[in-house]
NUGUMAR-604798 format. One line per 2 residues: their letters; for each residue x, y, z of N, C-alpha, C. Coordinates in nm, 3 decimals, padded with zeros to 5 digits. Layout:
<volums>
a = X,Y,Z,X,Y,Z,X,Y,Z; ...
</volums>
This chain:
<volums>
mr = -02.082,-00.212,-01.066,-01.962,-00.311,-01.047,-01.985,-00.420,-01.031; -02.106,-00.449,-00.961,-02.166,-00.624,-00.998,-02.156,-00.629,-01.114
es = -02.239,-00.564,-01.184,-02.219,-00.601,-01.380,-02.135,-00.628,-01.373; -01.975,-00.564,-01.365,-01.867,-00.607,-01.444,-01.860,-00.737,-01.384
aq = -01.860,-00.784,-01.280,-01.813,-00.892,-01.228,-01.881,-00.991,-01.276; -02.032,-00.986,-01.291,-02.109,-01.101,-01.348,-02.071,-01.093,-01.489
al = -02.010,-00.981,-01.566,-02.007,-00.993,-01.725,-01.891,-01.076,-01.750; -01.763,-01.055,-01.609,-01.642,-01.165,-01.656,-01.688,-01.296,-01.629
ae = -01.814,-01.305,-01.517,-01.831,-01.431,-01.563,-01.835,-01.532,-01.633; -01.942,-01.457,-01.731,-02.007,-01.470,-01.865,-01.889,-01.465,-02.014
ap = -01.726,-01.459,-01.963,-01.703,-01.488,-02.055,-01.659,-01.624,-02.122; -01.707,-01.665,-02.260,-01.706,-01.739,-02.358,-01.626,-01.920,-02.276
sq = -01.488,-01.901,-02.236,-01.417,-01.970,-02.175,-01.366,-01.974,-02.002; -01.379,-02.067,-01.967,-01.344,-02.023,-01.771,-01.199,-01.966,-01.797
ls = -01.204,-01.918,-01.698,-01.049,-01.816,-01.687,-01.007,-01.917,-01.568; -00.844,-01.936,-01.583,-00.769,-01.944,-01.491,-00.760,-01.892,-01.351
sq = -00.727,-01.913,-01.260,-00.740,-01.833,-01.133,-00.654,-01.748,-01.145; -00.532,-01.764,-01.158,-00.469,-01.606,-01.163,-00.533,-01.505,-01.253
ql = -00.557,-01.550,-01.380,-00.631,-01.458,-01.506,-00.742,-01.423,-01.426; -00.835,-01.441,-01.382,-00.903,-01.394,-01.344,-00.968,-01.297,-01.209
ig = -00.847,-01.315,-01.136,-00.805,-01.273,-01.019,-00.721,-01.131,-01.105; -00.677,-01.137,-01.213,-00.583,-01.021,-01.268,-00.760,-00.885,-01.335
al = -00.809,-01.019,-01.360,-00.955,-00.935,-01.431,-01.068,-00.848,-01.282; -01.042,-00.928,-01.205,-01.118,-00.890,-01.075,-01.016,-00.745,-01.024
ve = -00.881,-00.722,-01.044,-00.826,-00.636,-00.996,-00.838,-00.511,-01.088; -00.842,-00.572,-01.241,-00.829,-00.455,-01.323,-00.971,-00.423,-01.289
qg = -01.072,-00.473,-01.281,-01.215,-00.421,-01.232,-01.237,-00.318,-01.133; -01.104,-00.367,-01.065,-01.160,-00.261,-00.953,-01.191,-00.333,-00.834
ll = -01.268,-00.468,-00.861,-01.338,-00.564,-00.712,-01.252,-00.632,-00.644; -01.114,-00.641,-00.625,-01.023,-00.745,-00.587,-00.893,-00.631,-00.564
td = -00.800,-00.615,-00.438,-00.716,-00.596,-00.460,-00.595,-00.618,-00.497; -00.521,-00.588,-00.572,-00.414,-00.678,-00.664,-00.270,-00.703,-00.557
pa = -00.268,-00.825,-00.568,-00.227,-00.893,-00.458,-00.092,-00.847,-00.437; -00.006,-00.772,-00.543,00.099,-00.782,-00.546,00.136,-00.620,-00.492
sp = 00.035,-00.545,-00.430,00.035,-00.415,-00.363,00.072,-00.408,-00.199; 00.080,-00.350,-00.175,00.100,-00.330,-00.018,-00.002,-00.347,00.083
rg = -00.102,-00.317,00.016,-00.215,-00.373,00.062,-00.290,-00.518,-00.003; -00.244,-00.524,-00.101,-00.307,-00.692,-00.099,-00.209,-00.767,-00.032
rl = -00.082,-00.776,-00.027,00.054,-00.860,00.028,-00.045,-00.860,00.215; -00.055,-00.729,00.232,-00.139,-00.740,00.414,-00.228,-00.790,00.402
lf = -00.339,-00.798,00.286,-00.478,-00.875,00.323,-00.433,-01.041,00.281; -00.348,-01.066,00.245,-00.330,-01.187,00.207,-00.261,-01.285,00.315
aa = -00.183,-01.183,00.452,-00.067,-01.239,00.541,-00.173,-01.252,00.627; -00.289,-01.152,00.630,-00.382,-01.145,00.739,-00.520,-01.288,00.695
ar = -00.497,-01.270,00.562,-00.588,-01.429,00.552,-00.562,-01.575,00.629; -00.405,-01.545,00.639,-00.306,-01.682,00.639,-00.319,-01.736,00.764
lf = -00.258,-01.569,00.829,-00.243,-01.554,00.934,-00.368,-01.639,01.028; -00.479,-01.520,00.973,-00.633,-01.567,01.057,-00.630,-01.663,01.094
eq = -00.645,-01.766,00.971,-00.681,-01.916,00.968,-00.592,-02.007,01.038; -00.443,-01.977,01.074,-00.386,-02.003,01.136,-00.376,-02.012,01.269
rg = -00.421,-01.893,01.318,-00.373,-01.848,01.478,-00.461,-01.834,01.507; -00.580,-01.798,01.436,-00.701,-01.726,01.456,-00.666,-01.542,01.460
fa = -00.840,-01.504,01.485,-00.786,-01.324,01.498,-00.744,-01.281,01.587; -00.824,-01.346,01.734,-00.795,-01.300,01.814,-00.608,-01.331,01.873
rt = -00.580,-01.413,01.844,-00.426,-01.451,01.901,-00.323,-01.399,01.779; -00.384,-01.353,01.691,-00.309,-01.237,01.561,-00.269,-01.105,01.590
tv = -00.151,-01.090,01.638,-00.123,-00.895,01.695,-00.098,-00.878,01.546; -00.135,-00.713,01.536,-00.077,-00.638,01.466,00.068,-00.604,01.444
rd = 00.148,-00.655,01.542,00.285,-00.679,01.489,00.299,-00.780,01.426; 00.213,-00.887,01.466,00.249,-01.025,01.321,00.211,-00.981,01.259
la = 00.083,-00.945,01.247,00.110,-00.876,01.088,00.223,-00.805,00.971; 00.293,-00.710,01.049,00.362,-00.651,00.992,00.509,-00.729,01.023
ae = 00.490,-00.784,01.074,00.657,-00.895,01.049,00.646,-01.009,00.964; 00.493,-01.013,00.934,00.481,-01.146,00.813,00.546,-01.049,00.669
vg = 00.445,-00.938,00.657,00.468,-00.840,00.532,00.631,-00.784,00.549; 00.695,-00.766,00.661,00.844,-00.709,00.633,00.801,-00.527,00.652
il = 00.653,-00.518,00.724,00.688,-00.324,00.779,00.626,-00.348,00.900; 00.690,-00.217,00.924,00.657,-00.152,01.059,00.483,-00.148,01.130
sg = 00.467,-00.182,01.236,00.305,-00.196,01.320,00.249,-00.039,01.231; 00.314,00.022,01.303,00.233,00.198,01.228,00.178,00.149,01.126
si = 00.317,00.089,01.046,00.290,00.151,00.874,00.116,00.070,00.849; 00.044,-00.052,00.909,-00.023,-00.117,00.880,-00.184,-00.002,00.936
fh = -00.126,00.125,00.973,-00.225,00.225,01.010,-00.286,00.296,00.896; -00.197,00.316,00.791,-00.191,00.361,00.677,-00.325,00.338,00.591
hf = -00.319,00.180,00.595,-00.451,00.125,00.506,-00.538,00.094,00.609; -00.582,00.040,00.697,-00.690,00.024,00.782,-00.656,00.094,00.886
as = -00.733,00.108,01.001,-00.787,00.219,01.113,-00.768,00.068,01.212; -00.798,-00.026,01.175,-00.788,-00.113,01.335,-00.794,-00.254,01.257
ke = -00.742,-00.355,01.341,-00.751,-00.502,01.308,-00.833,-00.579,01.255; -00.986,-00.501,01.341,-01.136,-00.579,01.262,-01.139,-00.521,01.140
qi = -01.057,-00.419,01.112,-01.160,-00.359,00.979,-01.029,-00.413,00.864; -00.929,-00.468,00.891,-00.849,-00.593,00.829,-00.954,-00.732,00.803
lc = -00.999,-00.769,00.918,-01.035,-00.871,00.855,-01.178,-00.875,00.832; -01.249,-00.731,00.840,-01.363,-00.735,00.730,-01.319,-00.736,00.597
av = -01.183,-00.628,00.533,-01.170,-00.656,00.426,-01.099,-00.794,00.384; -01.029,-00.851,00.460,-01.014,-01.012,00.438,-01.140,-01.095,00.380
mk = -01.236,-01.077,00.458,-01.394,-01.129,00.416,-01.442,-01.105,00.277; -01.457,-00.944,00.280,-01.496,-00.917,00.123,-01.404,-00.963,00.057
ev = -01.324,-00.930,00.055,-01.210,-01.026,-00.066,-01.267,-01.180,-00.107; -01.263,-01.213,-00.002,-01.291,-01.395,00.020,-01.393,-01.377,-00.071
it = -01.462,-01.337,-00.054,-01.646,-01.362,-00.090,-01.638,-01.322,-00.208; -01.619,-01.244,-00.259,-01.566,-01.126,-00.369,-01.520,-01.270,-00.489
la = -01.370,-01.299,-00.434,-01.297,-01.405,-00.524,-01.392,-01.524,-00.547; -01.461,-01.573,-00.422,-01.511,-01.703,-00.399,-01.625,-01.691,-00.532
sa = -01.714,-01.592,-00.511,-01.791,-01.580,-00.588,-01.844,-01.619,-00.759; -01.696,-01.479,-00.731,-01.673,-01.500,-00.892,-01.629,-01.595,-00.991
rm = -01.564,-01.715,-00.860,-01.476,-01.834,-00.926,-01.605,-01.933,-00.968; -01.712,-01.918,-00.854,-01.834,-01.979,-00.857,-01.921,-01.979,-00.942
rs = -01.923,-01.853,-01.012,-02.030,-01.777,-01.112,-01.967,-01.839,-01.231; -01.813,-01.833,-01.261,-01.751,-01.886,-01.385,-01.802,-01.992,-01.367
aa = -01.790,-02.065,-01.266,-01.730,-02.203,-01.336,-01.908,-02.224,-01.349; -02.000,-02.192,-01.264,-02.146,-02.207,-01.297,-02.179,-02.183,-01.474
en = -02.125,-02.096,-01.533,-02.198,-02.044,-01.672,-02.127,-02.118,-01.750; -01.972,-02.140,-01.737,-01.917,-02.213,-01.836,-01.982,-02.406,-01.813
ag = -02.028,-02.462,-01.734,-02.129,-02.572,-01.744,-02.174,-02.600,-01.793; -02.221,-02.693,-01.867,-02.323,-02.750,-02.010,-02.507,-02.754,-01.885
cp = -02.556,-02.860,-01.889,-02.650,-02.870,-01.835,-02.671,-02.784,-01.684; -02.786,-02.828,-01.599,-02.833,-02.757,-01.506,-02.753,-02.812,-01.386
qe = -02.755,-02.978,-01.421,-02.691,-03.069,-01.312,-02.527,-03.058,-01.299; -02.459,-03.027,-01.379,-02.347,-03.000,-01.437,-02.287,-02.856,-01.356
kl = -02.401,-02.742,-01.373,-02.398,-02.619,-01.322,-02.362,-02.674,-01.149; -02.468,-02.756,-01.085,-02.457,-02.759,-00.957,-02.314,-02.818,-00.876
ra = -02.297,-02.952,-00.971,-02.172,-03.025,-00.962,-02.066,-02.890,-01.000; -02.047,-02.809,-01.040,-01.959,-02.724,-01.049,-01.972,-02.584,-00.940
ci = -02.008,-02.598,-00.882,-02.056,-02.513,-00.764,-02.056,-02.621,-00.598; -02.059,-02.757,-00.641,-02.001,-02.823,-00.531,-01.824,-02.832,-00.531
qs = -01.793,-02.844,-00.686,-01.637,-02.858,-00.693,-01.577,-02.734,-00.643; -01.650,-02.596,-00.649,-01.569,-02.471,-00.652,-01.558,-02.401,-00.488
el = -01.667,-02.504,-00.448,-01.634,-02.488,-00.303,-01.603,-02.544,-00.195; -01.563,-02.659,-00.247,-01.479,-02.764,-00.183,-01.339,-02.704,-00.196
ea = -01.322,-02.655,-00.321,-01.127,-02.608,-00.339,-01.141,-02.492,-00.237; -01.230,-02.410,-00.232,-01.219,-02.307,-00.146,-01.176,-02.384,00.010
ih = -01.286,-02.383,00.007,-01.275,-02.509,00.175,-01.117,-02.562,00.232; -01.119,-02.583,00.118,-00.914,-02.734,00.121,-00.823,-02.612,00.043
eq = -00.861,-02.450,00.054,-00.747,-02.380,00.018,-00.638,-02.394,-00.109; -00.727,-02.428,-00.192,-00.666,-02.528,-00.282,-00.742,-02.349,-00.416
av = -00.792,-02.284,-00.380,-00.807,-02.150,-00.466,-00.844,-02.037,-00.364; -00.918,-02.021,-00.229,-00.983,-01.885,-00.212,-00.873,-01.920,-00.101
pg = -00.754,-01.833,-00.059,-00.724,-01.855,00.100,-00.778,-01.742,00.176; -00.798,-01.781,00.338,-00.922,-01.711,00.396,-01.033,-01.765,00.424
fs = -01.070,-01.910,00.346,-01.236,-01.916,00.330,-01.270,-01.927,00.418; -01.201,-02.052,00.487,-01.266,-02.076,00.617,-01.248,-01.982,00.724
il = -01.242,-01.871,00.743,-01.238,-01.748,00.816,-01.398,-01.748,00.822; -01.434,-01.732,00.720,-01.588,-01.643,00.654,-01.685,-01.708,00.827
vt = -01.648,-01.875,00.831,-01.712,-01.930,00.939,-01.671,-01.901,01.063; -01.547,-01.895,01.064,-01.486,-01.904,01.236,-01.499,-01.816,01.260
ew = -01.440,-01.688,01.203,-01.430,-01.588,01.276,-01.547,-01.427,01.237; -01.643,-01.491,01.237,-01.741,-01.422,01.203,-01.806,-01.306,01.299
rs = -01.829,-01.391,01.466,-01.851,-01.316,01.628,-01.729,-01.209,01.591; -01.579,-01.210,01.545,-01.516,-01.143,01.588,-01.576,-01.004,01.475
lt = -01.616,-00.960,01.359,-01.636,-00.848,01.327,-01.738,-00.754,01.412; -01.768,-00.642,01.402,-01.898,-00.571,01.426,-02.016,-00.590,01.389
ee = -02.097,-00.538,01.443,-02.235,-00.529,01.360,-02.201,-00.467,01.220; -02.216,-00.363,01.216,-02.177,-00.292,01.096,-02.054,-00.401,00.966
sq = -01.996,-00.411,01.016,-01.869,-00.492,00.933,-01.976,-00.607,00.913; -02.056,-00.706,00.970,-02.102,-00.821,00.919,-02.210,-00.814,00.851
ee = -02.290,-00.664,00.845,-02.381,-00.641,00.747,-02.309,-00.607,00.623; -02.203,-00.526,00.582,-02.095,-00.551,00.491,-02.096,-00.655,00.458
vl = -02.012,-00.764,00.477,-01.982,-00.865,00.455,-02.149,-00.981,00.396; -02.223,-00.986,00.501,-02.364,-01.058,00.484,-02.401,-00.958,00.306
rl = -02.400,-00.862,00.314,-02.465,-00.833,00.150,-02.406,-00.908,00.032; -02.290,-00.944,00.064,-02.170,-00.974,-00.039,-02.199,-01.153,-00.010
re = -02.209,-01.240,00.104,-02.266,-01.353,00.105,-02.386,-01.383,00.076; -02.502,-01.278,00.034,-02.631,-01.341,-00.011,-02.609,-01.338,-00.129
ey = -02.523,-01.261,-00.212,-02.483,-01.269,-00.385,-02.423,-01.433,-00.360; -02.283,-01.437,-00.321,-02.271,-01.589,-00.317,-02.359,-01.716,-00.293
eq = -02.457,-01.680,-00.209,-02.557,-01.767,-00.173,-02.655,-01.790,-00.320; -02.687,-01.686,-00.348,-02.786,-01.674,-00.445,-02.779,-01.743,-00.586
iw = -02.597,-01.734,-00.587,-02.576,-01.888,-00.702,-02.572,-01.979,-00.681; -02.554,-02.024,-00.541,-02.586,-02.173,-00.558,-02.757,-02.165,-00.531
ld = -02.840,-02.093,-00.476,-02.995,-02.105,-00.526,-03.029,-02.115,-00.667; -02.973,-02.047,-00.764,-03.009,-02.070,-00.879,-02.992,-02.211,-00.900
ai = -02.811,-02.228,-00.889,-02.777,-02.408,-00.939,-02.865,-02.496,-00.891; -02.933,-02.495,-00.748,-03.038,-02.559,-00.707,-03.161,-02.605,-00.757
va = -03.210,-02.466,-00.818,-03.337,-02.486,-00.834,-03.355,-02.537,-01.003; -03.237,-02.488,-01.078,-03.225,-02.528,-01.211,-03.216,-02.681,-01.179
ak = -03.139,-02.768,-01.134,-03.128,-02.938,-01.051,-03.245,-02.998,-01.043; -03.361,-02.904,-00.992,-03.405,-02.951,-00.923,-03.397,-03.071,-00.841
cp = -03.347,-03.045,-00.754,-03.285,-03.100,-00.642,-03.386,-03.146,-00.536; -03.350,-03.274,-00.531,-03.459,-03.306,-00.397,-03.420,-03.318,-00.273
gg = -03.555,-03.307,-00.184,-03.517,-03.254,-00.035,-03.613,-03.144,-00.016; -03.673,-03.082,-00.073,-03.780,-02.989,-00.047,-03.706,-02.821,-00.090
ap = -03.747,-02.730,-00.053,-03.693,-02.640,-00.069,-03.558,-02.575,-00.108; -03.520,-02.445,-00.195,-03.381,-02.459,-00.239,-03.305,-02.427,-00.117
al = -03.348,-02.329,-00.003,-03.284,-02.276,00.111,-03.240,-02.388,00.220; -03.351,-02.508,00.217,-03.285,-02.624,00.312,-03.167,-02.691,00.266
vr = -03.210,-02.736,00.102,-03.121,-02.807,00.061,-02.941,-02.761,00.082; -02.960,-02.591,00.019,-02.836,-02.581,00.047,-02.775,-02.558,00.177
rl = -02.851,-02.538,00.325,-02.834,-02.556,00.448,-02.766,-02.736,00.447; -02.822,-02.806,00.398,-02.769,-02.942,00.412,-02.659,-03.003,00.351
lv = -02.609,-02.905,00.254,-02.542,-02.882,00.156,-02.398,-02.782,00.185; -02.399,-02.671,00.283,-02.342,-02.624,00.342,-02.302,-02.696,00.491
ga = -02.333,-02.782,00.523,-02.321,-02.880,00.659,-02.237,-02.985,00.606; -02.273,-03.029,00.482,-02.184,-03.153,00.389,-02.066,-03.138,00.356
ls = -02.038,-03.000,00.311,-01.951,-02.948,00.208,-01.808,-02.896,00.347; -01.889,-02.802,00.473,-01.792,-02.756,00.513,-01.733,-02.889,00.671
ht = -01.788,-02.967,00.661,-01.767,-03.066,00.764,-01.607,-03.141,00.690; -01.615,-03.142,00.578,-01.491,-03.258,00.525,-01.382,-03.135,00.538
ys = -01.377,-03.051,00.625,-01.219,-02.973,00.663,-01.170,-03.069,00.779; -01.260,-03.115,00.827,-01.233,-03.206,00.970,-01.161,-03.355,00.941
wf = -01.247,-03.385,00.803,-01.183,-03.504,00.766,-01.106,-03.518,00.652; -01.151,-03.439,00.495,-01.056,-03.504,00.423,-00.970,-03.459,00.429
kp = -00.850,-03.574,00.322,-00.706,-03.492,00.314,-00.690,-03.591,00.159; -00.707,-03.520,00.092,-00.712,-03.613,-00.027,-00.575,-03.726,-00.060
rn = -00.469,-03.609,-00.018,-00.327,-03.727,-00.040,-00.310,-03.846,00.060; -00.396,-03.870,00.174,-00.352,-03.959,00.265,-00.538,-04.059,00.256
rg = -00.596,-04.025,00.203,-00.727,-04.104,00.158,-00.727,-04.137,-00.004; -00.657,-04.119,-00.032,-00.672,-04.115,-00.186,-00.779,-04.065,-00.268
ls = -00.843,-04.001,-00.231,-00.973,-03.957,-00.302,-00.936,-03.812,-00.344; -00.923,-03.766,-00.408,-00.913,-03.623,-00.534,-01.065,-03.522,-00.462
ip = -01.069,-03.422,-00.513,-01.165,-03.310,-00.474,-01.251,-03.388,-00.584; -01.230,-03.350,-00.704,-01.347,-03.417,-00.777,-01.373,-03.548,-00.782
dl = -01.311,-03.609,-00.698,-01.396,-03.736,-00.677,-01.492,-03.741,-00.569; -01.460,-03.698,-00.489,-01.538,-03.621,-00.366,-01.692,-03.545,-00.384
td = -01.638,-03.445,-00.542,-01.751,-03.378,-00.590,-01.832,-03.458,-00.600; -01.811,-03.545,-00.699,-01.882,-03.678,-00.733,-01.994,-03.748,-00.663
hi = -01.963,-03.776,-00.527,-01.985,-03.851,-00.459,-02.125,-03.762,-00.360; -02.091,-03.636,-00.342,-02.146,-03.513,-00.311,-02.287,-03.548,-00.436
fq = -02.241,-03.482,-00.510,-02.345,-03.448,-00.637,-02.433,-03.567,-00.619; -02.429,-03.673,-00.651,-02.469,-03.790,-00.671,-02.589,-03.806,-00.545
if = -02.556,-03.782,-00.402,-02.622,-03.772,-00.291,-02.739,-03.665,-00.273; -02.737,-03.503,-00.378,-02.757,-03.432,-00.335,-02.848,-03.434,-00.516
tp = -02.854,-03.517,-00.603,-02.941,-03.463,-00.704,-03.042,-03.639,-00.779; -03.120,-03.648,-00.855,-03.247,-03.719,-00.862,-03.141,-03.852,-00.953
</volums>
């Protein structure tokens, strides 16, 4: 399954978001967004972001997709399982998008720039719904669920580490550079408003890229 996802990313030309989602669904790596389970996961991602996991009820989720509350348990045993599934789908899509962008970039520096822009797009809800809950709702997962999500998260982080090493970023060990990037990128959620500041995500990408490259 992992090899299939990587093969998708190494296609000659970068897929559009919809093409990538379709390919991931076809490969069995992502739930079909049009399916009942897919609609439930999409609604859950949005509500967990807007209201928080604890304040979102099963009834809220059911109302959002137009089903009875009990019908949710045909797909998941608990609300926490829904959160875990959402996080796994979010990471799967985010990893595929980033890997595709990096593989289709040119030189190592451009690969790093592609990673920066890909994560900014996810953070600012332009490509990966629910990305912010990976941080905000981490403690809402059981220990077993955290381990499941962490395994996928490590694959995502490896894409970053490979790009940082290849770009020869200054500042010490690749893991340290990545932690600094996490702080810089994630904090933009609290202040960066493209329409208000006249600064686009590609513009912001350029500024961050210049800080972290020689």
